[in-house]
C-alpha positions as a Markdown table, in Angstrom:
| # | Residue | x | y | z |
|---|---|---|---|---|
| 1 | Met | -46.8 | -37.6 | 236.4 |
| 2 | Lys | -46.9 | -40.0 | 233.5 |
| 3 | His | -50.4 | -40.4 | 231.9 |
| 4 | Asp | -51.9 | -43.5 | 230.3 |
| 5 | Ser | -54.0 | -43.4 | 227.2 |
| 6 | Val | -57.4 | -43.8 | 229.1 |
| 7 | Ser | -56.6 | -40.8 | 231.3 |
| 8 | Lys | -55.7 | -38.7 | 228.3 |
| 9 | Ser | -58.9 | -39.7 | 226.6 |
| 10 | Leu | -60.9 | -38.8 | 229.7 |
| 11 | Asp | -59.2 | -35.5 | 229.8 |
| 12 | Gln | -60.3 | -34.8 | 226.3 |
| 13 | Val | -63.9 | -35.7 | 227.1 |
| 14 | Leu | -63.8 | -33.4 | 230.2 |
| 15 | Glu | -62.5 | -30.6 | 228.1 |
| 16 | Glu | -65.3 | -31.1 | 225.5 |
| 17 | Ile | -67.9 | -31.1 | 228.2 |
| 18 | Ala | -66.4 | -27.9 | 229.6 |
| 19 | Ser | -66.7 | -26.3 | 226.1 |
| 20 | Val | -70.4 | -27.2 | 225.9 |
| 21 | Glu | -71.0 | -25.9 | 229.5 |
| 22 | Ala | -69.5 | -22.6 | 228.4 |
| 23 | Gln | -71.8 | -22.5 | 225.4 |
| 24 | Leu | -74.8 | -23.3 | 227.4 |
| 25 | Asn | -73.9 | -20.5 | 229.9 |
| 26 | His | -73.7 | -18.1 | 227.0 |
| 27 | Glu | -77.0 | -19.2 | 225.4 |
| 28 | Gly | -78.8 | -19.2 | 228.7 |
| 29 | Ser | -77.7 | -15.6 | 229.4 |
| 30 | Ala | -78.8 | -14.6 | 225.9 |
| 31 | Ala | -82.2 | -16.2 | 226.3 |
| 32 | Phe | -82.6 | -14.4 | 229.7 |
| 33 | Arg | -81.7 | -11.1 | 228.2 |
| 34 | Lys | -84.4 | -11.5 | 225.5 |
| 35 | Ser | -86.9 | -12.4 | 228.3 |
| 36 | His | -87.3 | -16.0 | 226.9 |
| 37 | Tyr | -87.4 | -17.3 | 230.4 |
| 38 | Gln | -88.7 | -20.8 | 229.5 |
| 39 | Asp | -85.9 | -21.3 | 227.1 |
| 40 | Ala | -83.4 | -20.0 | 229.7 |
| 41 | Lys | -84.8 | -22.4 | 232.2 |
| 42 | Cys | -84.3 | -25.4 | 229.8 |
| 43 | Ile | -80.8 | -24.4 | 229.0 |
| 44 | Met | -80.0 | -24.0 | 232.7 |
| 45 | Glu | -81.3 | -27.5 | 233.5 |
| 46 | Ala | -79.3 | -29.0 | 230.7 |
| 47 | Gly | -76.2 | -27.2 | 232.0 |
| 48 | Met | -76.7 | -28.5 | 235.5 |
| 49 | Gln | -77.2 | -32.1 | 234.3 |
| 50 | Leu | -74.0 | -31.8 | 232.2 |
| 51 | Lys | -72.0 | -30.4 | 235.2 |
| 52 | Ile | -73.3 | -33.3 | 237.4 |
| 53 | Phe | -72.1 | -35.8 | 234.8 |
| 54 | Ser | -68.8 | -34.0 | 234.4 |
| 55 | Glu | -68.2 | -34.2 | 238.2 |
| 56 | Lys | -68.9 | -38.0 | 238.1 |
| 57 | Leu | -66.6 | -38.5 | 235.2 |
| 58 | Ala | -63.8 | -36.5 | 236.9 |
| 59 | Ala | -64.3 | -38.7 | 240.0 |
| 60 | Met | -64.0 | -41.8 | 237.9 |
| 61 | Lys | -60.8 | -40.5 | 236.3 |
| 62 | Asp | -59.3 | -40.0 | 239.8 |
| 63 | Glu | -60.4 | -43.4 | 240.9 |
| 64 | Trp | -58.7 | -44.9 | 237.7 |
| 65 | Ser | -55.5 | -43.1 | 238.3 |
| 66 | Ser | -55.3 | -43.7 | 242.1 |
| 67 | Gly | -56.9 | -47.2 | 242.4 |
| 68 | Ile | -55.0 | -49.0 | 239.5 |
| 69 | Asp | -51.3 | -49.2 | 239.2 |
| 70 | Leu | -49.6 | -47.5 | 236.2 |
| 71 | Lys | -48.4 | -50.7 | 234.6 |
| 72 | Thr | -51.8 | -52.1 | 234.5 |
| 73 | Arg | -53.3 | -48.9 | 233.3 |
| 74 | Glu | -50.8 | -48.7 | 230.4 |
| 75 | Arg | -52.0 | -52.1 | 229.2 |
| 76 | Val | -55.4 | -50.6 | 228.4 |
| 77 | Lys | -55.0 | -49.0 | 225.0 |
| 78 | Val | -57.2 | -46.2 | 223.5 |
| 79 | Asp | -56.5 | -45.5 | 219.9 |
| 80 | Pro | -55.1 | -41.9 | 219.8 |
| 81 | Ala | -55.4 | -41.7 | 216.0 |
| 82 | Ser | -59.0 | -40.4 | 216.4 |
| 83 | Pro | -58.8 | -37.5 | 218.9 |
| 84 | Thr | -62.0 | -35.9 | 220.0 |
| 85 | Pro | -62.6 | -32.9 | 217.7 |
| 86 | Ser | -63.3 | -29.4 | 218.9 |
| 87 | His | -66.9 | -28.8 | 219.7 |
| 88 | Thr | -68.6 | -27.1 | 216.8 |
| 89 | Lys | -72.3 | -27.8 | 217.5 |
| 90 | Gly | -74.5 | -26.7 | 220.4 |
| 91 | Pro | -77.3 | -28.7 | 222.1 |
| 92 | Lys | -80.0 | -30.1 | 219.9 |
| 93 | Arg | -82.4 | -27.3 | 218.7 |
| 94 | Asn | -85.8 | -26.7 | 217.4 |
| 95 | Leu | -87.6 | -24.0 | 215.3 |
| 96 | Arg | -90.0 | -21.3 | 216.0 |
| 97 | Ile | -91.5 | -19.7 | 212.9 |
| 98 | Thr | -93.5 | -16.5 | 212.8 |
| 99 | Leu | -95.5 | -16.0 | 209.5 |
| 100 | Ser | -96.3 | -12.6 | 208.1 |
| 101 | Ser | -99.8 | -13.0 | 209.3 |
| 102 | Gly | -98.5 | -13.0 | 212.9 |
| 103 | Arg | -99.2 | -16.7 | 213.4 |
| 104 | Val | -96.4 | -18.5 | 215.3 |
| 105 | Ile | -95.7 | -22.2 | 214.6 |
| 106 | Gln | -93.6 | -24.3 | 217.1 |
| 107 | Arg | -93.8 | -28.1 | 217.2 |
| 108 | Pro | -92.1 | -30.7 | 219.3 |
| 109 | Thr | -89.5 | -31.3 | 216.5 |
| 110 | Ala | -87.9 | -29.1 | 213.9 |
| 111 | Ala | -89.2 | -31.4 | 211.1 |
| 112 | Ala | -92.8 | -31.1 | 212.3 |
| 113 | Ala | -92.4 | -27.3 | 212.4 |
| 114 | Phe | -90.8 | -27.3 | 209.0 |
| 115 | Val | -93.6 | -29.4 | 207.4 |
| 116 | Asp | -96.4 | -27.4 | 209.1 |
| 117 | Thr | -94.9 | -24.1 | 207.9 |
| 118 | Ile | -94.7 | -25.3 | 204.2 |
| 119 | Glu | -98.3 | -26.5 | 204.5 |
| 120 | Met | -99.3 | -23.0 | 205.7 |
| 121 | Leu | -97.4 | -21.3 | 202.9 |
| 122 | Gly | -98.9 | -23.6 | 200.3 |
| 123 | Val | -97.2 | -26.9 | 199.3 |
| 124 | Glu | -98.1 | -26.5 | 195.7 |
| 125 | Arg | -96.6 | -23.0 | 195.6 |
| 126 | Val | -93.4 | -24.3 | 197.2 |
| 127 | Arg | -93.3 | -27.2 | 194.8 |
| 128 | Ala | -93.6 | -24.7 | 191.9 |
| 129 | Leu | -90.3 | -23.1 | 193.1 |
| 130 | Gly | -88.5 | -26.3 | 192.0 |
| 131 | Phe | -86.1 | -26.4 | 195.0 |
| 132 | Asn | -84.1 | -29.6 | 195.7 |
| 133 | Glu | -82.8 | -31.0 | 199.0 |
| 134 | Cys | -80.3 | -33.8 | 199.3 |
| 135 | Lys | -80.3 | -34.0 | 195.4 |
| 136 | Ile | -83.9 | -34.9 | 195.3 |
| 137 | Pro | -86.9 | -32.6 | 194.9 |
| 138 | Leu | -88.0 | -30.8 | 198.1 |
| 139 | Val | -91.7 | -31.5 | 197.1 |
| 140 | Ser | -92.5 | -34.5 | 194.9 |
| 141 | Thr | -94.9 | -37.3 | 194.3 |
| 142 | Lys | -92.1 | -39.9 | 194.3 |
| 143 | Pro | -90.9 | -41.7 | 197.4 |
| 144 | Tyr | -87.2 | -41.9 | 198.0 |
| 145 | Pro | -86.6 | -44.7 | 200.5 |
| 146 | Lys | -83.1 | -43.5 | 201.5 |
| 147 | Tyr | -84.4 | -40.0 | 202.6 |
| 148 | Ala | -86.8 | -38.9 | 205.3 |
| 149 | Gln | -90.0 | -37.6 | 203.8 |
| 150 | Lys | -93.3 | -36.5 | 205.1 |
| 151 | Arg | -96.7 | -36.8 | 203.3 |
| 152 | Leu | -98.8 | -33.7 | 202.7 |
| 153 | Gly | -101.8 | -34.9 | 200.8 |
| 154 | Gln | -100.6 | -36.2 | 197.4 |
| 155 | Trp | -97.2 | -34.7 | 198.1 |
| 156 | Leu | -94.0 | -35.9 | 199.8 |
| 157 | Leu | -91.8 | -33.4 | 201.5 |
| 158 | Cys | -88.1 | -34.0 | 202.0 |
| 159 | Thr | -87.2 | -33.4 | 205.7 |
| 160 | His | -83.8 | -35.1 | 205.4 |
| 161 | Ser | -81.7 | -32.1 | 206.8 |
| 162 | Ser | -80.3 | -30.5 | 209.9 |
| 163 | Thr | -82.2 | -28.0 | 211.9 |
| 164 | Asp | -79.8 | -25.2 | 210.7 |
| 165 | Arg | -80.6 | -26.2 | 207.1 |
| 166 | Lys | -84.3 | -26.3 | 207.6 |
| 167 | Lys | -84.1 | -22.7 | 208.9 |
| 168 | Leu | -82.2 | -21.6 | 205.7 |
| 169 | Val | -84.6 | -23.5 | 203.4 |
| 170 | Leu | -87.6 | -21.8 | 205.1 |
| 171 | Glu | -86.0 | -18.4 | 204.8 |
| 172 | Arg | -85.3 | -19.1 | 201.1 |
| 173 | Ile | -88.8 | -20.2 | 200.4 |
| 174 | Gly | -90.3 | -17.1 | 202.1 |
| 175 | Lys | -88.1 | -14.8 | 200.1 |
| 176 | Ala | -89.0 | -16.6 | 196.8 |
| 177 | Leu | -92.7 | -16.4 | 197.6 |
| 178 | His | -92.4 | -12.7 | 198.7 |
| 179 | Gln | -93.8 | -13.9 | 202.0 |
| 180 | Pro | -91.7 | -12.6 | 204.9 |
| 181 | Ile | -91.2 | -15.1 | 207.7 |
| 182 | His | -89.1 | -15.0 | 210.8 |
| 183 | Val | -87.3 | -18.3 | 211.7 |
| 184 | Glu | -85.7 | -18.7 | 215.1 |
| 185 | Leu | -83.4 | -21.5 | 216.5 |
| 186 | Ile | -84.6 | -22.4 | 220.0 |
| 187 | Pro | -83.7 | -25.2 | 222.5 |
| 188 | Ala | -85.2 | -28.5 | 221.7 |
| 189 | Cys | -87.0 | -28.7 | 225.0 |
| 190 | Ser | -89.3 | -25.9 | 224.2 |
| 191 | Gly | -92.9 | -27.1 | 223.8 |
| 192 | Gln | -95.5 | -26.7 | 221.1 |
| 193 | Gln | -97.1 | -23.4 | 220.3 |
| 194 | Asp | -99.5 | -22.2 | 217.6 |
| 195 | Phe | -101.1 | -18.8 | 218.1 |
| 196 | Gln | -101.7 | -15.4 | 216.5 |
| 197 | Lys | -99.4 | -12.5 | 217.5 |
| 198 | Pro | -100.9 | -9.0 | 218.0 |
| 199 | Gln | -101.4 | -6.9 | 214.9 |
| 200 | Ala | -98.5 | -4.6 | 216.0 |
| 201 | Thr | -96.1 | -7.5 | 215.7 |
| 202 | Met | -97.5 | -8.4 | 212.3 |
| 203 | Thr | -97.1 | -4.9 | 211.0 |
| 204 | Ala | -93.5 | -4.8 | 212.3 |
| 205 | Met | -92.6 | -7.9 | 210.3 |
| 206 | Asn | -94.5 | -6.9 | 207.1 |
| 207 | Pro | -96.5 | -3.7 | 206.6 |
| 208 | Leu | -98.9 | -5.5 | 204.3 |
| 209 | Ala | -99.4 | -8.3 | 206.7 |
| 210 | Ala | -100.4 | -10.7 | 204.0 |
| 211 | Gln | -102.7 | -13.4 | 205.3 |
| 212 | Val | -101.8 | -17.1 | 204.9 |
| 213 | Gly | -104.6 | -19.6 | 204.6 |
| 214 | Lys | -105.2 | -22.5 | 206.9 |
| 215 | Pro | -103.8 | -25.9 | 206.1 |
| 216 | Ser | -105.9 | -28.3 | 204.2 |
| 217 | Phe | -103.8 | -31.5 | 204.4 |
| 218 | Arg | -103.1 | -33.9 | 207.3 |
| 219 | Thr | -99.5 | -34.6 | 208.0 |
| 220 | Gln | -98.2 | -38.2 | 208.5 |
| 221 | Ser | -94.9 | -39.9 | 208.5 |
| 222 | Ile | -93.8 | -42.2 | 205.7 |
| 223 | Gln | -92.5 | -45.5 | 207.0 |
| 224 | Tyr | -90.2 | -47.9 | 205.0 |
């Protein structure tokens, strides 16, 4: 049967949704195997919502094809020059960071977890590393209005990066400071956590179990 451009576009969207559903199934199974039951529950709920939406969209596509004659449908043009790309990103994610002391940092957003972790590691120590992010200093005293920054006392920390990038930056900082940290990517629906893991976990991460001091600065957003 001849297809109009709207039907073809809807087919592309449905294929993209199916791709994400498959990824969620895989991620949910992996979380369950690791006994991360809360994470698995969040992923399952996201998958169910996506499935419900997909079914509604498929019904709309059927209604479009059967309820409107072909000549009229063909008059509705959707630009085929920009096809939907293959899905390369999963659902929005967050960070869970375990310090060498055994302390676990998890915040409502990856940016908040990123800031608090650097505060725990020592913002002045991190600044001394001279790292840049988005072509500006990771830690500076100068505001850059085009980029997201968070204030830590007298310092401004650049948070203008993806969750994956924040993970890499934290791992790089830990390595440069000889301070082993474990950074995990978790579903964004995971809540806030901040607690001390048992000594056995600390020793497994770092036999020396170097202690990290408590934060001394309050964190606040910079608004422009």
